[in-house]
MMTF fields as JSON, N, C-alpha, C and O atoms, coordinates in Angstrom:
{
  "mmtfVersion": "1.0.0",
  "mmtfProducer": "UNKNOWN",
  "numBonds": 295,
  "numAtoms": 296,
  "numGroups": 74,
  "numChains": 1,
  "numModels": 1,
  "chainsPerModel": [1],
  "groupsPerChain": [74],
  "chainIdList": ["A"],
  "bondAtomList": [4, 2, 8, 6, 12, 10, 16, 14, 20, 18, 24, 22, 28, 26, 32, 30, 36, 34, 40, 38, 44, 42, 48, 46, 52, 50, 56, 54, 60, 58, 64, 62, 68, 66, 72, 70, 76, 74, 80, 78, 84, 82, 88, 86, 92, 90, 96, 94, 100, 98, 104, 102, 108, 106, 112, 110, 116, 114, 120, 118, 124, 122, 128, 126, 132, 130, 136, 134, 140, 138, 144, 142, 148, 146, 152, 150, 156, 154, 160, 158, 164, 162, 168, 166, 172, 170, 176, 174, 180, 178, 184, 182, 188, 186, 192, 190, 196, 194, 200, 198, 204, 202, 208, 206, 212, 210, 216, 214, 220, 218, 224, 222, 228, 226, 232, 230, 236, 234, 240, 238, 244, 242, 248, 246, 252, 250, 256, 254, 260, 258, 264, 262, 268, 266, 272, 270, 276, 274, 280, 278, 284, 282, 288, 286, 292, 290],
  "bondOrderList": [1, 1, 1, 1, 1, 1, 1, 1, 1, 1, 1, 1, 1, 1, 1, 1, 1, 1, 1, 1, 1, 1, 1, 1, 1, 1, 1, 1, 1, 1, 1, 1, 1, 1, 1, 1, 1, 1, 1, 1, 1, 1, 1, 1, 1, 1, 1, 1, 1, 1, 1, 1, 1, 1, 1, 1, 1, 1, 1, 1, 1, 1, 1, 1, 1, 1, 1, 1, 1, 1, 1, 1, 1],
  "groupList": [{"groupName": "MET", "atomNameList": ["N", "CA", "C", "O"], "elementList": ["N", "C", "C", "O"], "formalChargeList": [0, 0, 0, 0], "bondAtomList": [1, 0, 2, 1, 3, 2], "bondOrderList": [1, 1, 2], "singleLetterCode": "M", "chemCompType": "L-PEPTIDE LINKING"}, {"groupName": "ALA", "atomNameList": ["N", "CA", "C", "O"], "elementList": ["N", "C", "C", "O"], "formalChargeList": [0, 0, 0, 0], "bondAtomList": [1, 0, 2, 1, 3, 2], "bondOrderList": [1, 1, 2], "singleLetterCode": "A", "chemCompType": "L-PEPTIDE LINKING"}, {"groupName": "LYS", "atomNameList": ["N", "CA", "C", "O"], "elementList": ["N", "C", "C", "O"], "formalChargeList": [0, 0, 0, 0], "bondAtomList": [1, 0, 2, 1, 3, 2], "bondOrderList": [1, 1, 2], "singleLetterCode": "K", "chemCompType": "L-PEPTIDE LINKING"}, {"groupName": "ILE", "atomNameList": ["N", "CA", "C", "O"], "elementList": ["N", "C", "C", "O"], "formalChargeList": [0, 0, 0, 0], "bondAtomList": [1, 0, 2, 1, 3, 2], "bondOrderList": [1, 1, 2], "singleLetterCode": "I", "chemCompType": "L-PEPTIDE LINKING"}, {"groupName": "SER", "atomNameList": ["N", "CA", "C", "O"], "elementList": ["N", "C", "C", "O"], "formalChargeList": [0, 0, 0, 0], "bondAtomList": [1, 0, 2, 1, 3, 2], "bondOrderList": [1, 1, 2], "singleLetterCode": "S", "chemCompType": "L-PEPTIDE LINKING"}, {"groupName": "THR", "atomNameList": ["N", "CA", "C", "O"], "elementList": ["N", "C", "C", "O"], "formalChargeList": [0, 0, 0, 0], "bondAtomList": [1, 0, 2, 1, 3, 2], "bondOrderList": [1, 1, 2], "singleLetterCode": "T", "chemCompType": "L-PEPTIDE LINKING"}, {"groupName": "GLY", "atomNameList": ["N", "CA", "C", "O"], "elementList": ["N", "C", "C", "O"], "formalChargeList": [0, 0, 0, 0], "bondAtomList": [1, 0, 2, 1, 3, 2], "bondOrderList": [1, 1, 2], "singleLetterCode": "G", "chemCompType": "PEPTIDE LINKING"}, {"groupName": "TYR", "atomNameList": ["N", "CA", "C", "O"], "elementList": ["N", "C", "C", "O"], "formalChargeList": [0, 0, 0, 0], "bondAtomList": [1, 0, 2, 1, 3, 2], "bondOrderList": [1, 1, 2], "singleLetterCode": "Y", "chemCompType": "L-PEPTIDE LINKING"}, {"groupName": "PRO", "atomNameList": ["N", "CA", "C", "O"], "elementList": ["N", "C", "C", "O"], "formalChargeList": [0, 0, 0, 0], "bondAtomList": [1, 0, 2, 1, 3, 2], "bondOrderList": [1, 1, 2], "singleLetterCode": "P", "chemCompType": "L-PEPTIDE LINKING"}, {"groupName": "ASP", "atomNameList": ["N", "CA", "C", "O"], "elementList": ["N", "C", "C", "O"], "formalChargeList": [0, 0, 0, 0], "bondAtomList": [1, 0, 2, 1, 3, 2], "bondOrderList": [1, 1, 2], "singleLetterCode": "D", "chemCompType": "L-PEPTIDE LINKING"}, {"groupName": "ARG", "atomNameList": ["N", "CA", "C", "O"], "elementList": ["N", "C", "C", "O"], "formalChargeList": [0, 0, 0, 0], "bondAtomList": [1, 0, 2, 1, 3, 2], "bondOrderList": [1, 1, 2], "singleLetterCode": "R", "chemCompType": "L-PEPTIDE LINKING"}, {"groupName": "GLU", "atomNameList": ["N", "CA", "C", "O"], "elementList": ["N", "C", "C", "O"], "formalChargeList": [0, 0, 0, 0], "bondAtomList": [1, 0, 2, 1, 3, 2], "bondOrderList": [1, 1, 2], "singleLetterCode": "E", "chemCompType": "L-PEPTIDE LINKING"}, {"groupName": "HIS", "atomNameList": ["N", "CA", "C", "O"], "elementList": ["N", "C", "C", "O"], "formalChargeList": [0, 0, 0, 0], "bondAtomList": [1, 0, 2, 1, 3, 2], "bondOrderList": [1, 1, 2], "singleLetterCode": "H", "chemCompType": "L-PEPTIDE LINKING"}, {"groupName": "GLN", "atomNameList": ["N", "CA", "C", "O"], "elementList": ["N", "C", "C", "O"], "formalChargeList": [0, 0, 0, 0], "bondAtomList": [1, 0, 2, 1, 3, 2], "bondOrderList": [1, 1, 2], "singleLetterCode": "Q", "chemCompType": "L-PEPTIDE LINKING"}, {"groupName": "CYS", "atomNameList": ["N", "CA", "C", "O"], "elementList": ["N", "C", "C", "O"], "formalChargeList": [0, 0, 0, 0], "bondAtomList": [1, 0, 2, 1, 3, 2], "bondOrderList": [1, 1, 2], "singleLetterCode": "C", "chemCompType": "L-PEPTIDE LINKING"}, {"groupName": "PHE", "atomNameList": ["N", "CA", "C", "O"], "elementList": ["N", "C", "C", "O"], "formalChargeList": [0, 0, 0, 0], "bondAtomList": [1, 0, 2, 1, 3, 2], "bondOrderList": [1, 1, 2], "singleLetterCode": "F", "chemCompType": "L-PEPTIDE LINKING"}, {"groupName": "ASN", "atomNameList": ["N", "CA", "C", "O"], "elementList": ["N", "C", "C", "O"], "formalChargeList": [0, 0, 0, 0], "bondAtomList": [1, 0, 2, 1, 3, 2], "bondOrderList": [1, 1, 2], "singleLetterCode": "N", "chemCompType": "L-PEPTIDE LINKING"}, {"groupName": "VAL", "atomNameList": ["N", "CA", "C", "O"], "elementList": ["N", "C", "C", "O"], "formalChargeList": [0, 0, 0, 0], "bondAtomList": [1, 0, 2, 1, 3, 2], "bondOrderList": [1, 1, 2], "singleLetterCode": "V", "chemCompType": "L-PEPTIDE LINKING"}, {"groupName": "LEU", "atomNameList": ["N", "CA", "C", "O"], "elementList": ["N", "C", "C", "O"], "formalChargeList": [0, 0, 0, 0], "bondAtomList": [1, 0, 2, 1, 3, 2], "bondOrderList": [1, 1, 2], "singleLetterCode": "L", "chemCompType": "L-PEPTIDE LINKING"}, {"groupName": "TRP", "atomNameList": ["N", "CA", "C", "O"], "elementList": ["N", "C", "C", "O"], "formalChargeList": [0, 0, 0, 0], "bondAtomList": [1, 0, 2, 1, 3, 2], "bondOrderList": [1, 1, 2], "singleLetterCode": "W", "chemCompType": "L-PEPTIDE LINKING"}],
  "groupTypeList": [0, 1, 2, 3, 4, 5, 6, 7, 5, 8, 9, 0, 6, 1, 2, 0, 10, 4, 0, 8, 11, 3, 12, 1, 10, 7, 13, 13, 14, 14, 13, 2, 7, 2, 13, 15, 10, 16, 14, 4, 1, 11, 15, 10, 11, 13, 2, 17, 0, 3, 7, 4, 11, 18, 2, 5, 18, 6, 19, 17, 18, 6, 2, 4, 9, 10, 13, 17, 16, 13, 11, 1, 16, 15],
  "groupIdList": [1, 2, 3, 4, 5, 6, 7, 8, 9, 10, 11, 12, 13, 14, 15, 16, 17, 18, 19, 20, 21, 22, 23, 24, 25, 26, 27, 28, 29, 30, 31, 32, 33, 34, 35, 36, 37, 38, 39, 40, 41, 42, 43, 44, 45, 46, 47, 48, 49, 50, 51, 52, 53, 54, 55, 56, 57, 58, 59, 60, 61, 62, 63, 64, 65, 66, 67, 68, 69, 70, 71, 72, 73, 74],
  "secStructList": [7, 7, 7, 7, 7, 7, 1, 7, 7, 4, 4, 4, 7, 7, 7, 7, 7, 7, 2, 2, 2, 2, 2, 2, 2, 2, 2, 2, 2, 2, 2, 2, 2, 2, 2, 2, 2, 2, 7, 1, 1, 7, 7, 2, 2, 2, 2, 2, 2, 2, 2, 2, 2, 2, 2, 2, 2, 2, 2, 2, 2, 6, 7, 7, 2, 2, 2, 2, 2, 2, 2, 2, 2, 7],
  "xCoordList": [48.469, 47.089, 46.742, 47.512, 45.606, 45.173, 44.626, 44.004, 44.869, 44.357, 42.904, 42.59, 42.027, 40.607, 40.356, 40.73, 39.721, 39.397, 38.273, 37.28, 38.434, 37.413, 36.596, 35.842, 36.735, 35.956, 36.854, 37.683, 36.707, 37.447, 38.904, 39.21, 39.787, 41.203, 41.64, 41.102, 42.613, 43.025, 43.509, 43.396, 44.041, 44.558, 43.486, 43.816, 42.216, 41.125, 40.866, 40.27, 41.29, 41.114, 39.813, 39.578, 38.965, 37.694, 37.933, 38.814, 37.146, 37.252, 35.856, 34.882, 35.777, 34.491, 34.062, 34.897, 32.76, 32.225, 32.241, 32.097, 32.418, 32.338, 30.867, 30.002, 30.588, 29.202, 28.558, 27.395, 29.265, 28.638, 28.304, 27.283, 29.166, 28.878, 27.648, 26.814, 27.536, 26.384, 25.112, 24.087, 25.174, 24.002, 23.581, 22.392, 24.557, 24.25, 23.62, 22.669, 24.133, 23.566, 22.154, 21.281, 21.929, 20.603, 19.599, 18.496, 19.98, 19.102, 18.832, 17.713, 19.856, 19.709, 18.739, 17.903, 18.853, 17.942, 16.513, 15.573, 16.332, 14.986, 14.351, 13.188, 15.103, 14.577, 14.245, 13.201, 15.141, 14.915, 13.697, 12.917, 13.532, 12.383, 11.083, 10.095, 11.078, 9.887, 9.543, 8.367, 10.553, 10.302, 9.661, 8.693, 10.201, 9.637, 8.241, 7.376, 8.018, 6.714, 5.638, 4.491, 5.993, 5.029, 4.84, 3.986, 5.614, 5.468, 4.228, 3.829, 3.632, 2.458, 2.866, 2.081, 4.087, 4.567, 4.959, 5.186, 5.031, 5.347, 6.858, 7.432, 7.486, 8.921, 9.146, 9.966, 8.432, 8.471, 9.88, 10.307, 10.597, 11.929, 12.876, 13.622, 12.845, 13.708, 13.328, 14.201, 12.009, 11.564, 12.039, 12.47, 11.964, 12.396, 13.893, 14.334, 14.682, 16.132, 16.49, 17.336, 15.853, 16.136, 15.69, 16.399, 14.518, 14.009, 14.913, 15.135, 15.436, 16.332, 17.628, 18.173, 18.127, 19.316, 19.006, 19.83, 17.812, 17.388, 17.389, 17.896, 16.814, 16.742, 18.144, 18.402, 19.045, 20.412, 21.141, 21.787, 21.045, 21.711, 21.108, 21.827, 19.796, 19.145, 19.636, 19.837, 19.833, 20.352, 21.759, 22.082, 22.6, 23.962, 23.927, 24.765, 22.953, 22.834, 22.147, 22.062, 21.654, 21.008, 19.547, 18.989, 18.92, 17.507, 16.636, 17.013, 15.47, 14.527, 13.808, 13.8, 13.207, 12.444, 11.315, 11.035, 10.679, 9.568, 10.041, 9.383, 11.186, 11.725, 12.113, 11.873, 12.71, 13.072, 11.814, 11.793, 10.762, 9.497, 8.908, 8.444, 8.925, 8.374, 9.158, 8.569, 10.483, 11.305, 11.203, 11.305, 11.003, 10.906, 9.549, 9.454, 8.506, 7.154, 6.562, 5.458, 7.242, 6.697, 7.649, 7.346],
  "yCoordList": [63.963, 64.403, 64.603, 65.211, 64.1, 64.193, 65.583, 66.222, 66.031, 67.327, 67.163, 66.25, 68.034, 67.991, 68.909, 70.082, 68.361, 69.146, 70.125, 69.762, 71.359, 72.386, 72.684, 73.657, 71.864, 72.112, 72.45, 71.633, 73.631, 74.038, 74.323, 75.001, 73.815, 74.157, 74.582, 74.091, 75.491, 76.001, 74.922, 75.095, 73.823, 72.793, 71.81, 70.8, 72.081, 71.21, 71.341, 70.443, 72.417, 72.583, 73.24, 73.442, 73.578, 74.224, 75.687, 76.334, 76.195, 77.606, 78.191, 77.471, 79.483, 80.155, 80.168, 80.201, 80.143, 80.217, 81.661, 82.595, 81.829, 83.164, 83.519, 82.645, 84.788, 85.224, 84.567, 84.173, 84.429, 83.715, 82.258, 81.738, 81.596, 80.222, 80.17, 79.274, 81.126, 81.186, 81.433, 80.798, 82.36, 82.664, 81.441, 81.143, 80.744, 79.545, 78.469, 77.808, 78.29, 77.298, 77.695, 76.838, 78.993, 79.5, 79.18, 78.709, 79.435, 79.143, 77.641, 77.225, 76.842, 75.392, 74.91, 74.042, 75.475, 75.105, 75.527, 74.801, 76.682, 77.124, 76.113, 75.747, 75.664, 74.691, 73.364, 72.768, 72.909, 71.646, 71.74, 70.793, 72.886, 73.075, 73.054, 72.464, 73.696, 73.702, 72.291, 71.932, 71.492, 70.112, 69.307, 68.581, 69.434, 68.707, 69.203, 68.415, 70.498, 71.069, 70.556, 70.373, 70.325, 69.886, 68.372, 67.887, 67.62, 66.161, 65.769, 66.441, 64.671, 64.178, 63.387, 63.267, 62.846, 62.099, 63.068, 64.254, 62.542, 63.37, 63.363, 62.332, 64.507, 64.677, 65.795, 66.684, 65.759, 66.854, 67.133, 68.287, 66.09, 66.286, 66.927, 67.845, 66.447, 67.015, 68.461, 69.31, 68.748, 70.123, 71.058, 72.177, 70.612, 71.443, 71.706, 72.832, 70.684, 70.867, 71.832, 72.709, 71.674, 72.555, 73.977, 74.934, 74.122, 75.454, 76.156, 77.362, 75.426, 76.056, 76.499, 77.548, 75.712, 76.134, 77.366, 78.273, 77.393, 78.565, 79.823, 80.868, 79.71, 80.863, 81.346, 82.548, 80.4, 80.757, 81.416, 82.448, 80.829, 81.411, 82.768, 83.69, 82.889, 84.177, 85.229, 86.381, 84.84, 85.769, 86.226, 87.408, 85.289, 85.631, 86.589, 87.486, 86.4, 87.265, 88.595, 89.463, 88.761, 90.014, 90.094, 91.188, 88.96, 88.943, 88.899, 88.313, 89.523, 89.492, 88.14, 87.421, 87.802, 86.55, 86.516, 85.475, 87.645, 87.73, 87.43, 86.704, 87.996, 87.781, 86.312, 85.749, 85.694, 84.276, 83.429, 82.51, 83.739, 83.004, 83.13, 82.144, 84.34, 84.555, 83.784, 83.145, 83.843, 83.167, 81.646, 80.94, 81.142, 79.695, 79.156, 78.015, 79.956, 79.457, 79.852, 79.412, 80.654, 81.057, 80.759, 81.035],
  "zCoordList": [82.302, 82.203, 80.728, 79.984, 80.314, 78.922, 78.621, 79.47, 77.408, 76.97, 76.521, 75.757, 76.988, 76.644, 75.457, 75.471, 74.438, 73.25, 73.565, 74.196, 73.124, 73.363, 72.118, 72.09, 71.097, 69.885, 68.72, 68.32, 68.173, 66.98, 67.298, 68.278, 66.487, 66.555, 65.162, 64.17, 65.074, 63.753, 62.791, 61.578, 63.294, 62.4, 61.929, 61.307, 62.211, 61.768, 60.27, 59.675, 59.659, 58.23, 57.826, 56.634, 58.77, 58.439, 58.096, 58.662, 57.169, 56.819, 56.694, 56.475, 56.835, 56.707, 55.246, 54.342, 55.028, 53.669, 53.191, 53.98, 51.888, 51.305, 51.117, 51.169, 50.9, 50.703, 49.481, 49.563, 48.342, 47.216, 47.555, 47.108, 48.349, 48.766, 49.665, 49.532, 50.575, 51.474, 50.679, 50.928, 49.716, 48.896, 48.07, 47.953, 47.503, 46.713, 47.592, 47.174, 48.785, 49.71, 50.126, 50.27, 50.317, 50.669, 49.561, 49.837, 48.312, 47.174, 47.061, 46.762, 47.301, 47.247, 48.331, 48.079, 49.531, 50.626, 50.311, 50.636, 49.686, 49.3, 48.353, 48.523, 47.363, 46.404, 47.084, 46.822, 47.959, 48.657, 49.572, 49.668, 50.248, 51.138, 50.339, 50.776, 49.169, 48.313, 47.849, 47.783, 47.528, 47.108, 48.234, 48.008, 49.447, 50.584, 50.921, 51.303, 50.783, 51.103, 50.15, 50.556, 48.901, 47.893, 47.845, 47.103, 48.615, 48.645, 49.426, 50.377, 49.005, 49.731, 50.972, 51.912, 50.985, 52.151, 53.266, 53.028, 54.473, 55.637, 55.881, 56.232, 55.693, 55.919, 56.93, 56.699, 58.037, 59.001, 59.519, 59.568, 59.903, 60.473, 59.457, 59.797, 58.221, 57.187, 56.894, 56.714, 56.846, 56.592, 57.691, 57.412, 58.932, 60.063, 59.984, 60.218, 59.656, 59.557, 58.428, 58.603, 57.282, 56.143, 56.453, 56.138, 57.069, 57.386, 58.397, 58.286, 59.377, 60.348, 59.679, 60.022, 58.728, 57.983, 57.131, 57.02, 56.531, 55.753, 56.615, 56.206, 57.817, 58.718, 59.092, 59.134, 59.363, 59.738, 58.577, 58.756, 57.392, 56.226, 55.879, 55.494, 56.015, 55.783, 56.746, 56.364, 58.007, 59.012, 58.627, 58.745, 58.166, 57.747, 56.561, 56.46, 55.659, 54.483, 54.792, 53.924, 56.026, 56.415, 56.025, 55.94, 55.788, 55.404, 56.655, 57.669, 56.567, 57.683, 57.702, 56.703, 58.844, 58.943, 57.923, 57.329, 57.728, 56.772, 55.351, 54.605, 54.99, 53.645, 53.443, 52.375, 54.463, 54.372, 54.193, 53.374, 54.961, 54.844, 53.448, 52.876, 52.896, 51.56, 50.505, 49.633, 50.583, 49.583, 49.701, 48.698, 50.907, 51.102, 50.668, 50.216, 50.798, 50.555, 49.21, 48.889, 48.42, 47.119, 46.003, 44.842]
}
């Protein structure tokens, strides 16, 4: 009988990000979101993906939804 993979296994090599890495990624996503927001072309799918990552990283950093919105849009 074949073994069914359940997703993450310890030997996959993945590790959790440190808080400085998360903060740096959050800042990078904010900049990328601002660039897409200011473009005249339509990048709706990319904006949605970046914004969802922003919300997730903001949640990990303990930021409120309002604070994430302000930092992403200003």
